[in-house]
N, CA, C, O and the ligand as a Tripos MOL2 file, in Angstrom:
@<TRIPOS>MOLECULE
protein
  249   247    63     0     0
PROTEIN
NO_CHARGES

@<TRIPOS>ATOM
      1 N         -93.0840   28.6320  150.8420 N.3       1 MET1
      2 CA        -92.9670   27.3510  151.6110 C.3       1 MET1
      3 C         -92.7070   26.1530  150.4160 C.2       1 MET1
      4 O         -91.8220   25.2990  150.3960 O.2       1 MET1
      5 N         -93.7090   26.3810  149.5120 N.am      2 THR2
      6 CA        -93.7840   25.2810  148.5230 C.3       2 THR2
      7 C         -92.6310   25.8150  147.4230 C.2       2 THR2
      8 O         -91.8380   24.9420  147.0700 O.2       2 THR2
      9 N         -92.4790   26.9270  146.9400 N.am      3 THR3
     10 CA        -91.4100   27.3980  146.3400 C.3       3 THR3
     11 C         -89.9210   27.1040  146.7650 C.2       3 THR3
     12 O         -88.9560   26.8600  146.0400 O.2       3 THR3
     13 N         -89.9890   27.1860  148.0170 N.am      4 GLN4
     14 CA        -88.6790   26.8360  148.5770 C.3       4 GLN4
     15 C         -88.1870   25.4660  148.4840 C.2       4 GLN4
     16 O         -87.0360   25.1250  148.2110 O.2       4 GLN4
     17 N         -89.2610   24.6670  148.7600 N.am      5 GLN5
     18 CA        -89.2190   22.9370  148.5460 C.3       5 GLN5
     19 C         -88.7670   22.7410  146.8730 C.2       5 GLN5
     20 O         -87.9150   21.9450  146.4800 O.2       5 GLN5
     21 N         -89.4840   23.5810  146.1000 N.am      6 ASP6
     22 CA        -89.1330   23.3650  144.7920 C.3       6 ASP6
     23 C         -87.6420   23.7810  144.2300 C.2       6 ASP6
     24 O         -86.9220   23.1230  143.4780 O.2       6 ASP6
     25 N         -87.4470   24.7940  144.6940 N.am      7 SER7
     26 CA        -86.0860   25.4870  144.3010 C.3       7 SER7
     27 C         -85.0480   24.2590  145.0300 C.2       7 SER7
     28 O         -84.0080   23.9250  144.4630 O.2       7 SER7
     29 N         -85.3480   23.8350  145.9460 N.am      8 HIS8
     30 CA        -84.3920   22.9530  146.7200 C.3       8 HIS8
     31 C         -84.1900   21.6210  145.8390 C.2       8 HIS8
     32 O         -83.1150   21.0680  145.6100 O.2       8 HIS8
     33 N         -85.3100   21.2810  145.4510 N.am      9 ALA9
     34 CA        -85.4150   19.7280  144.5030 C.3       9 ALA9
     35 C         -84.7200   20.3080  143.2610 C.2       9 ALA9
     36 O         -83.9430   19.5510  142.6800 O.2       9 ALA9
     37 N         -84.8730   21.3930  142.8360 N.am     10 ALA10
     38 CA        -84.5120   21.6680  141.5720 C.3      10 ALA10
     39 C         -82.6390   21.8600  141.5180 C.2      10 ALA10
     40 O         -81.9020   21.5260  140.5910 O.2      10 ALA10
     41 N         -82.2850   22.4420  142.7180 N.am     11 THR11
     42 CA        -81.0140   22.2090  142.7650 C.3      11 THR11
     43 C         -80.5770   20.8810  143.2370 C.2      11 THR11
     44 O         -79.4900   20.5120  142.7940 O.2      11 THR11
     45 N         -81.1480   20.1460  143.9800 N.am     12 GLU12
     46 CA        -80.8220   18.7650  143.9280 C.3      12 GLU12
     47 C         -80.4370   17.8540  142.6740 C.2      12 GLU12
     48 O         -79.4840   17.0780  142.5960 O.2      12 GLU12
     49 N         -81.4430   18.1470  141.6770 N.am     13 ALA13
     50 CA        -81.4110   17.5620  140.3980 C.3      13 ALA13
     51 C         -80.4460   18.0760  139.7100 C.2      13 ALA13
     52 O         -79.7550   17.2740  139.0830 O.2      13 ALA13
     53 N         -80.1380   19.4140  139.6240 N.am     14 GLU14
     54 CA        -79.1960   20.3580  139.0640 C.3      14 GLU14
     55 C         -77.9150   19.6250  139.3510 C.2      14 GLU14
     56 O         -77.1350   19.1820  138.5090 O.2      14 GLU14
     57 N         -77.8000   19.5570  140.7440 N.am     15 GLN15
     58 CA        -76.3810   19.1800  141.1680 C.3      15 GLN15
     59 C         -76.0020   17.7780  140.6230 C.2      15 GLN15
     60 O         -74.9130   17.5270  140.1090 O.2      15 GLN15
     61 N         -76.9330   16.9630  140.7750 N.am     16 ALA16
     62 CA        -76.7060   15.5640  140.1450 C.3      16 ALA16
     63 C         -76.5020   15.4880  138.6910 C.2      16 ALA16
     64 O         -75.8260   14.6340  138.1180 O.2      16 ALA16
     65 N         -77.0910   16.3750  138.1910 N.am     17 TRP17
     66 CA        -76.9450   16.3690  136.5040 C.3      17 TRP17
     67 C         -75.4570   17.0470  136.0900 C.2      17 TRP17
     68 O         -74.7380   16.6070  135.1930 O.2      17 TRP17
     69 N         -75.1850   18.0850  136.8440 N.am     18 ARG18
     70 CA        -74.2660   18.7510  136.5810 C.3      18 ARG18
     71 C         -72.8380   17.8640  136.9460 C.2      18 ARG18
     72 O         -71.8320   17.9110  136.2370 O.2      18 ARG18
     73 N         -72.9610   17.0400  138.2090 N.am     19 ALA19
     74 CA        -71.8800   16.0770  138.2940 C.3      19 ALA19
     75 C         -71.7240   15.1420  137.4760 C.2      19 ALA19
     76 O         -70.5900   14.7330  137.2300 O.2      19 ALA19
     77 N         -72.9540   14.5490  136.8160 N.am     20 ALA20
     78 CA        -72.6730   13.4510  135.6500 C.3      20 ALA20
     79 C         -72.1470   13.8850  134.5420 C.2      20 ALA20
     80 O         -71.4250   13.1140  133.9090 O.2      20 ALA20
     81 N         -72.4330   15.4630  133.9690 N.am     21 ILE21
     82 CA        -71.9900   15.9190  132.8420 C.3      21 ILE21
     83 C         -70.6700   16.4980  133.0680 C.2      21 ILE21
     84 O         -69.9640   16.6370  132.0700 O.2      21 ILE21
     85 N         -70.2240   16.8500  134.1650 N.am     22 GLU22
     86 CA        -68.8760   17.4200  134.3530 C.3      22 GLU22
     87 C         -67.8330   16.1290  134.3120 C.2      22 GLU22
     88 O         -66.7020   16.1660  133.8280 O.2      22 GLU22
     89 N         -68.4680   14.9800  134.9290 N.am     23 HIS23
     90 CA        -67.6430   13.6930  134.7090 C.3      23 HIS23
     91 C         -67.3910   13.4150  133.4760 C.2      23 HIS23
     92 O         -66.2470   13.1420  133.1120 O.2      23 HIS23
     93 N         -68.3180   13.4410  132.7350 N.am     24 ALA24
     94 CA        -68.6090   12.8400  131.1820 C.3      24 ALA24
     95 C         -67.5130   13.6990  130.5360 C.2      24 ALA24
     96 O         -66.7070   13.2220  129.7370 O.2      24 ALA24
     97 N         -67.5190   15.2650  130.9950 N.am     25 ALA25
     98 CA        -66.7410   15.8980  129.9680 C.3      25 ALA25
     99 C         -65.1160   15.6120  130.2450 C.2      25 ALA25
    100 O         -64.3100   15.7950  129.3320 O.2      25 ALA25
    101 N         -64.7760   15.2460  131.2950 N.am     26 GLY26
    102 CA        -63.4660   14.8700  131.5900 C.3      26 GLY26
    103 C         -63.0120   13.4390  131.5300 C.2      26 GLY26
    104 O         -61.8280   13.1330  131.6720 O.2      26 GLY26
    105 N         -64.0270   12.5190  131.3060 N.am     27 CYS27
    106 CA        -63.7310   11.1920  131.0750 C.3      27 CYS27
    107 C         -63.6850   10.7130  129.8570 C.2      27 CYS27
    108 O         -64.6050   10.8340  129.0480 O.2      27 CYS27
    109 N         -62.5840   10.1200  129.6360 N.am     28 HIS28
    110 CA        -62.5140    9.3300  128.3190 C.3      28 HIS28
    111 C         -63.4400    8.2340  127.9230 C.2      28 HIS28
    112 O         -64.0550    8.1170  126.8630 O.2      28 HIS28
    113 N         -63.4310    7.4750  128.9330 N.am     29 ALA29
    114 CA        -64.5800    6.2190  128.8450 C.3      29 ALA29
    115 C         -66.0180    6.7490  128.3230 C.2      29 ALA29
    116 O         -66.6500    6.1940  127.4250 O.2      29 ALA29
    117 N         -66.4430    7.9140  129.0230 N.am     30 CYS30
    118 CA        -67.7430    8.2850  128.9890 C.3      30 CYS30
    119 C         -67.9280    8.8460  127.3730 C.2      30 CYS30
    120 O         -68.9760    8.9180  126.7320 O.2      30 CYS30
    121 N         -66.5540    9.2130  126.9510 N.am     31 ARG31
    122 CA        -66.8790   10.0330  125.6080 C.3      31 ARG31
    123 C         -66.7280    9.1930  124.2350 C.2      31 ARG31
    124 O         -66.9570    9.4800  123.0600 O.2      31 ARG31
    125 N         -66.2410    8.0240  124.8890 N.am     32 THR32
    126 CA        -65.9160    6.9630  123.8910 C.3      32 THR32
    127 C         -67.5010    5.9600  123.7850 C.2      32 THR32
    128 O         -68.0700    5.3290  124.6750 O.2      32 THR32
    129 N         -67.8430    6.1310  122.4270 N.am     33 ARG33
    130 CA        -68.9060    5.4830  122.1350 C.3      33 ARG33
    131 C         -69.0040    4.0050  122.3380 C.2      33 ARG33
    132 O         -68.0320    3.3910  121.8990 O.2      33 ARG33
    133 N         -69.9130    3.3050  122.8810 N.am     34 GLY34
    134 CA        -69.6550    2.0700  122.9940 C.3      34 GLY34
    135 C         -69.1020    1.6440  124.2800 C.2      34 GLY34
    136 O         -69.4550    0.5630  124.7510 O.2      34 GLY34
    137 N         -68.2520    2.4080  124.9000 N.am     35 ALA35
    138 CA        -67.7920    2.0490  126.1420 C.3      35 ALA35
    139 C         -68.5390    2.2700  127.3370 C.2      35 ALA35
    140 O         -69.4800    3.0620  127.3160 O.2      35 ALA35
    141 N         -68.2510    1.7080  128.2910 N.am     36 VAL36
    142 CA        -69.3540    1.8990  129.4720 C.3      36 VAL36
    143 C         -68.2880    2.3740  130.7080 C.2      36 VAL36
    144 O         -67.1940    1.8450  130.9100 O.2      36 VAL36
    145 N         -68.7410    3.2540  131.3160 N.am     37 CYS37
    146 CA        -68.0970    3.9060  132.4390 C.3      37 CYS37
    147 C         -68.7670    3.5700  133.6850 C.2      37 CYS37
    148 O         -69.9400    3.9440  133.6920 O.2      37 CYS37
    149 N         -68.3500    2.9330  134.8230 N.am     38 GLU38
    150 CA        -69.1880    2.5750  136.0590 C.3      38 GLU38
    151 C         -69.4710    3.9270  136.7050 C.2      38 GLU38
    152 O         -70.5810    4.2160  137.1520 O.2      38 GLU38
    153 N         -68.4280    4.7330  136.7330 N.am     39 ARG39
    154 CA        -68.7140    6.1210  137.6180 C.3      39 ARG39
    155 C         -69.7390    7.0360  136.7290 C.2      39 ARG39
    156 O         -70.5140    7.8280  137.2670 O.2      39 ARG39
    157 N         -69.6660    6.8520  135.3470 N.am     40 GLY40
    158 CA        -70.6270    7.8690  134.6640 C.3      40 GLY40
    159 C         -72.0670    7.3450  134.9120 C.2      40 GLY40
    160 O         -73.0590    8.0490  135.1030 O.2      40 GLY40
    161 N         -72.0100    5.9120  134.8760 N.am     41 GLU41
    162 CA        -73.3000    5.1610  135.0250 C.3      41 GLU41
    163 C         -74.0830    5.5400  136.4530 C.2      41 GLU41
    164 O         -75.2620    5.8760  136.5630 O.2      41 GLU41
    165 N         -73.0680    5.3880  137.5380 N.am     42 THR42
    166 CA        -73.3800    5.8350  138.7180 C.3      42 THR42
    167 C         -74.0360    7.1670  138.8200 C.2      42 THR42
    168 O         -75.1950    7.3550  139.1900 O.2      42 THR42
    169 N         -73.1340    8.1160  138.4360 N.am     43 LEU43
    170 CA        -73.6050    9.4640  138.4320 C.3      43 LEU43
    171 C         -75.1580    9.6500  137.6200 C.2      43 LEU43
    172 O         -76.0360   10.3980  138.0480 O.2      43 LEU43
    173 N         -75.2690    8.9340  136.5570 N.am     44 LEU44
    174 CA        -76.5100    9.1510  135.7920 C.3      44 LEU44
    175 C         -77.6200    8.5260  136.4250 C.2      44 LEU44
    176 O         -78.7260    9.0200  136.2070 O.2      44 LEU44
    177 N         -77.5230    7.4240  137.2500 N.am     45 GLU45
    178 CA        -78.2090    6.5220  138.3370 C.3      45 GLU45
    179 C         -78.7300    7.6870  139.3380 C.2      45 GLU45
    180 O         -79.9120    7.8910  139.6150 O.2      45 GLU45
    181 N         -77.8010    8.2880  139.7420 N.am     46 ALA46
    182 CA        -78.0870    9.0900  141.1230 C.3      46 ALA46
    183 C         -79.0650   10.3320  140.5340 C.2      46 ALA46
    184 O         -80.0030   10.6790  141.2520 O.2      46 ALA46
    185 N         -78.8930   10.9030  139.4410 N.am     47 PHE47
    186 CA        -79.5980   11.6700  138.5320 C.3      47 PHE47
    187 C         -80.8370   11.3320  138.7050 C.2      47 PHE47
    188 O         -81.6740   11.9340  139.3770 O.2      47 PHE47
    189 N         -81.0020   10.1000  137.9350 N.am     48 ASN48
    190 CA        -82.5450    9.5600  137.6930 C.3      48 ASN48
    191 C         -83.1950    9.2470  138.9280 C.2      48 ASN48
    192 O         -84.4200    9.2590  139.0420 O.2      48 ASN48
    193 N         -82.2700    8.9210  140.0120 N.am     49 ALA49
    194 CA        -82.9590    8.4790  141.0970 C.3      49 ALA49
    195 C         -83.6910    9.9190  141.8900 C.2      49 ALA49
    196 O         -84.7590    9.9490  142.5010 O.2      49 ALA49
    197 N         -82.7600   11.0120  141.6520 N.am     50 VAL50
    198 CA        -83.4920   12.2450  142.3050 C.3      50 VAL50
    199 C         -84.6720   12.6540  141.3620 C.2      50 VAL50
    200 O         -85.5900   13.2430  141.9320 O.2      50 VAL50
    201 N         -84.7910   12.4670  140.1680 N.am     51 MET51
    202 CA        -85.9130   12.9410  139.2500 C.3      51 MET51
    203 C         -86.9760   11.9140  139.7320 C.2      51 MET51
    204 O         -88.0940   12.3830  139.9450 O.2      51 MET51
    205 N         -86.8170   10.7600  139.9080 N.am     52 HIS52
    206 CA        -87.8120    9.5940  140.5480 C.3      52 HIS52
    207 C         -88.3630   10.0640  141.5700 C.2      52 HIS52
    208 O         -89.5880   10.0270  141.6790 O.2      52 HIS52
    209 N         -87.4850   10.6570  142.6260 N.am     53 GLN53
    210 CA        -87.9290   10.7040  143.9080 C.3      53 GLN53
    211 C         -89.0700   12.0180  143.9960 C.2      53 GLN53
    212 O         -89.9820   12.1410  144.8140 O.2      53 GLN53
    213 N         -88.6800   12.9750  142.8350 N.am     54 GLN54
    214 CA        -89.0110   14.4450  142.9810 C.3      54 GLN54
    215 C         -90.5040   14.0230  142.3890 C.2      54 GLN54
    216 O         -91.5000   14.5710  142.8620 O.2      54 GLN54
    217 N         -90.6200   13.0730  141.3840 N.am     55 ARG55
    218 CA        -91.8080   12.7820  140.8920 C.3      55 ARG55
    219 C         -92.9270   12.3250  141.7530 C.2      55 ARG55
    220 O         -94.0910   12.7230  141.6970 O.2      55 ARG55
    221 N         -92.3940   11.3820  142.6080 N.am     56 GLN56
    222 CA        -93.0100   10.6300  143.6700 C.3      56 GLN56
    223 C         -93.5570   11.5490  144.8260 C.2      56 GLN56
    224 O         -94.5770   11.3590  145.4890 O.2      56 GLN56
    225 N         -92.6910   12.5460  144.9210 N.am     57 ARG57
    226 CA        -92.9630   13.7870  146.0510 C.3      57 ARG57
    227 C         -94.1650   14.4710  145.4480 C.2      57 ARG57
    228 O         -95.2110   14.6310  146.0770 O.2      57 ARG57
    229 N         -93.9850   14.8550  144.2500 N.am     58 ARG58
    230 CA        -95.0270   15.7000  143.7060 C.3      58 ARG58
    231 C         -96.4260   15.0320  143.6310 C.2      58 ARG58
    232 O         -97.4390   15.6680  143.9220 O.2      58 ARG58
    233 N         -96.4610   13.6950  143.2220 N.am     59 ASN59
    234 CA        -97.6190   12.7740  143.1540 C.3      59 ASN59
    235 C         -98.3400   12.6750  144.7360 C.2      59 ASN59
    236 O         -99.5520   12.7930  144.9230 O.2      59 ASN59
    237 N         -97.4520   12.4640  145.6830 N.am     60 SER60
    238 CA        -97.8470   12.3720  147.0060 C.3      60 SER60
    239 C         -98.3580   13.7770  147.5470 C.2      60 SER60
    240 O         -99.0900   13.8390  148.5350 O.2      60 SER60
    241 N         -97.9570   14.8420  146.8860 N.am     61 ASP61
    242 CA        -98.5080   15.9610  147.1890 C.3      61 ASP61
    243 C         -99.5450   16.3100  146.6840 C.2      61 ASP61
    244 O        -100.1430   17.2240  147.2530 O.2      61 ASP61
    245 N         -99.9900   15.8700  145.7570 N.am     62 ALA62
    246 CA       -101.3120   16.1040  145.0980 C.3      62 ALA62
    247 C        -102.5130   15.1050  145.4180 C.2      62 ALA62
    248 O        -103.6120   15.2730  144.8900 O.2      62 ALA62
    249 ZN        -66.7730    8.1960  132.9630 Zn       63 ZN63
@<TRIPOS>BOND
     1     1     2 1
     2     2     3 1
     3     3     4 2
     4     3     5 am
     5     5     6 1
     6     6     7 1
     7     7     8 2
     8     7     9 am
     9     9    10 1
    10    10    11 1
    11    11    12 2
    12    11    13 am
    13    13    14 1
    14    14    15 1
    15    15    16 2
    16    15    17 am
    17    17    18 1
    18    18    19 1
    19    19    20 2
    20    19    21 am
    21    21    22 1
    22    22    23 1
    23    23    24 2
    24    23    25 am
    25    25    26 1
    26    26    27 1
    27    27    28 2
    28    27    29 am
    29    29    30 1
    30    30    31 1
    31    31    32 2
    32    31    33 am
    33    33    34 1
    34    34    35 1
    35    35    36 2
    36    35    37 am
    37    37    38 1
    38    38    39 1
    39    39    40 2
    40    39    41 am
    41    41    42 1
    42    42    43 1
    43    43    44 2
    44    43    45 am
    45    45    46 1
    46    46    47 1
    47    47    48 2
    48    47    49 am
    49    49    50 1
    50    50    51 1
    51    51    52 2
    52    51    53 am
    53    53    54 1
    54    54    55 1
    55    55    56 2
    56    55    57 am
    57    57    58 1
    58    58    59 1
    59    59    60 2
    60    59    61 am
    61    61    62 1
    62    62    63 1
    63    63    64 2
    64    63    65 am
    65    65    66 1
    66    66    67 1
    67    67    68 2
    68    67    69 am
    69    69    70 1
    70    70    71 1
    71    71    72 2
    72    71    73 am
    73    73    74 1
    74    74    75 1
    75    75    76 2
    76    75    77 am
    77    77    78 1
    78    78    79 1
    79    79    80 2
    80    79    81 am
    81    81    82 1
    82    82    83 1
    83    83    84 2
    84    83    85 am
    85    85    86 1
    86    86    87 1
    87    87    88 2
    88    87    89 am
    89    89    90 1
    90    90    91 1
    91    91    92 2
    92    91    93 am
    93    93    94 1
    94    94    95 1
    95    95    96 2
    96    95    97 am
    97    97    98 1
    98    98    99 1
    99    99   100 2
   100    99   101 am
   101   101   102 1
   102   102   103 1
   103   103   104 2
   104   103   105 am
   105   105   106 1
   106   106   107 1
   107   107   108 2
   108   107   109 am
   109   109   110 1
   110   110   111 1
   111   111   112 2
   112   111   113 am
   113   113   114 1
   114   114   115 1
   115   115   116 2
   116   115   117 am
   117   117   118 1
   118   118   119 1
   119   119   120 2
   120   119   121 am
   121   121   122 1
   122   122   123 1
   123   123   124 2
   124   123   125 am
   125   125   126 1
   126   126   127 1
   127   127   128 2
   128   127   129 am
   129   129   130 1
   130   130   131 1
   131   131   132 2
   132   131   133 am
   133   133   134 1
   134   134   135 1
   135   135   136 2
   136   135   137 am
   137   137   138 1
   138   138   139 1
   139   139   140 2
   140   139   141 am
   141   141   142 1
   142   142   143 1
   143   143   144 2
   144   143   145 am
   145   145   146 1
   146   146   147 1
   147   147   148 2
   148   147   149 am
   149   149   150 1
   150   150   151 1
   151   151   152 2
   152   151   153 am
   153   153   154 1
   154   154   155 1
   155   155   156 2
   156   155   157 am
   157   157   158 1
   158   158   159 1
   159   159   160 2
   160   159   161 am
   161   161   162 1
   162   162   163 1
   163   163   164 2
   164   163   165 am
   165   165   166 1
   166   166   167 1
   167   167   168 2
   168   167   169 am
   169   169   170 1
   170   170   171 1
   171   171   172 2
   172   171   173 am
   173   173   174 1
   174   174   175 1
   175   175   176 2
   176   175   177 am
   177   177   178 1
   178   178   179 1
   179   179   180 2
   180   179   181 am
   181   181   182 1
   182   182   183 1
   183   183   184 2
   184   183   185 am
   185   185   186 1
   186   186   187 1
   187   187   188 2
   188   187   189 am
   189   189   190 1
   190   190   191 1
   191   191   192 2
   192   191   193 am
   193   193   194 1
   194   194   195 1
   195   195   196 2
   196   195   197 am
   197   197   198 1
   198   198   199 1
   199   199   200 2
   200   199   201 am
   201   201   202 1
   202   202   203 1
   203   203   204 2
   204   203   205 am
   205   205   206 1
   206   206   207 1
   207   207   208 2
   208   207   209 am
   209   209   210 1
   210   210   211 1
   211   211   212 2
   212   211   213 am
   213   213   214 1
   214   214   215 1
   215   215   216 2
   216   215   217 am
   217   217   218 1
   218   218   219 1
   219   219   220 2
   220   219   221 am
   221   221   222 1
   222   222   223 1
   223   223   224 2
   224   223   225 am
   225   225   226 1
   226   226   227 1
   227   227   228 2
   228   227   229 am
   229   229   230 1
   230   230   231 1
   231   231   232 2
   232   231   233 am
   233   233   234 1
   234   234   235 1
   235   235   236 2
   236   235   237 am
   237   237   238 1
   238   238   239 1
   239   239   240 2
   240   239   241 am
   241   241   242 1
   242   242   243 1
   243   243   244 2
   244   243   245 am
   245   245   246 1
   246   246   247 1
   247   247   248 2
@<TRIPOS>SUBSTRUCTURE
     1 MET1         2 RESIDUE 1 A MET
     2 THR2         6 RESIDUE 1 A THR
     3 THR3        10 RESIDUE 1 A THR
     4 GLN4        14 RESIDUE 1 A GLN
     5 GLN5        18 RESIDUE 1 A GLN
     6 ASP6        22 RESIDUE 1 A ASP
     7 SER7        26 RESIDUE 1 A SER
     8 HIS8        30 RESIDUE 1 A HIS
     9 ALA9        34 RESIDUE 1 A ALA
    10 ALA10       38 RESIDUE 1 A ALA
    11 THR11       42 RESIDUE 1 A THR
    12 GLU12       46 RESIDUE 1 A GLU
    13 ALA13       50 RESIDUE 1 A ALA
    14 GLU14       54 RESIDUE 1 A GLU
    15 GLN15       58 RESIDUE 1 A GLN
    16 ALA16       62 RESIDUE 1 A ALA
    17 TRP17       66 RESIDUE 1 A TRP
    18 ARG18       70 RESIDUE 1 A ARG
    19 ALA19       74 RESIDUE 1 A ALA
    20 ALA20       78 RESIDUE 1 A ALA
    21 ILE21       82 RESIDUE 1 A ILE
    22 GLU22       86 RESIDUE 1 A GLU
    23 HIS23       90 RESIDUE 1 A HIS
    24 ALA24       94 RESIDUE 1 A ALA
    25 ALA25       98 RESIDUE 1 A ALA
    26 GLY26      102 RESIDUE 1 A GLY
    27 CYS27      106 RESIDUE 1 A CYS
    28 HIS28      110 RESIDUE 1 A HIS
    29 ALA29      114 RESIDUE 1 A ALA
    30 CYS30      118 RESIDUE 1 A CYS
    31 ARG31      122 RESIDUE 1 A ARG
    32 THR32      126 RESIDUE 1 A THR
    33 ARG33      130 RESIDUE 1 A ARG
    34 GLY34      134 RESIDUE 1 A GLY
    35 ALA35      138 RESIDUE 1 A ALA
    36 VAL36      142 RESIDUE 1 A VAL
    37 CYS37      146 RESIDUE 1 A CYS
    38 GLU38      150 RESIDUE 1 A GLU
    39 ARG39      154 RESIDUE 1 A ARG
    40 GLY40      158 RESIDUE 1 A GLY
    41 GLU41      162 RESIDUE 1 A GLU
    42 THR42      166 RESIDUE 1 A THR
    43 LEU43      170 RESIDUE 1 A LEU
    44 LEU44      174 RESIDUE 1 A LEU
    45 GLU45      178 RESIDUE 1 A GLU
    46 ALA46      182 RESIDUE 1 A ALA
    47 PHE47      186 RESIDUE 1 A PHE
    48 ASN48      190 RESIDUE 1 A ASN
    49 ALA49      194 RESIDUE 1 A ALA
    50 VAL50      198 RESIDUE 1 A VAL
    51 MET51      202 RESIDUE 1 A MET
    52 HIS52      206 RESIDUE 1 A HIS
    53 GLN53      210 RESIDUE 1 A GLN
    54 GLN54      214 RESIDUE 1 A GLN
    55 ARG55      218 RESIDUE 1 A ARG
    56 GLN56      222 RESIDUE 1 A GLN
    57 ARG57      226 RESIDUE 1 A ARG
    58 ARG58      230 RESIDUE 1 A ARG
    59 ASN59      234 RESIDUE 1 A ASN
    60 SER60      238 RESIDUE 1 A SER
    61 ASP61      242 RESIDUE 1 A ASP
    62 ALA62      246 RESIDUE 1 A ALA
    63 ZN63       249 GROUP 0 **** ****
């Protein structure tokens, strides 16, 4: 049961991370140093949020 939860969490984070890098790979603004891309920032924030959630979840489990 715990393993299933972990793999679901990993998938969630992986999807968020993949969305961010896939966007960056095809986005000129993201690949330009010094440029700010709102979409890229949003995707990275979403990934960070998932990671943060998982860390909190793990803390409350322990
Ligand atoms: Zn971008």
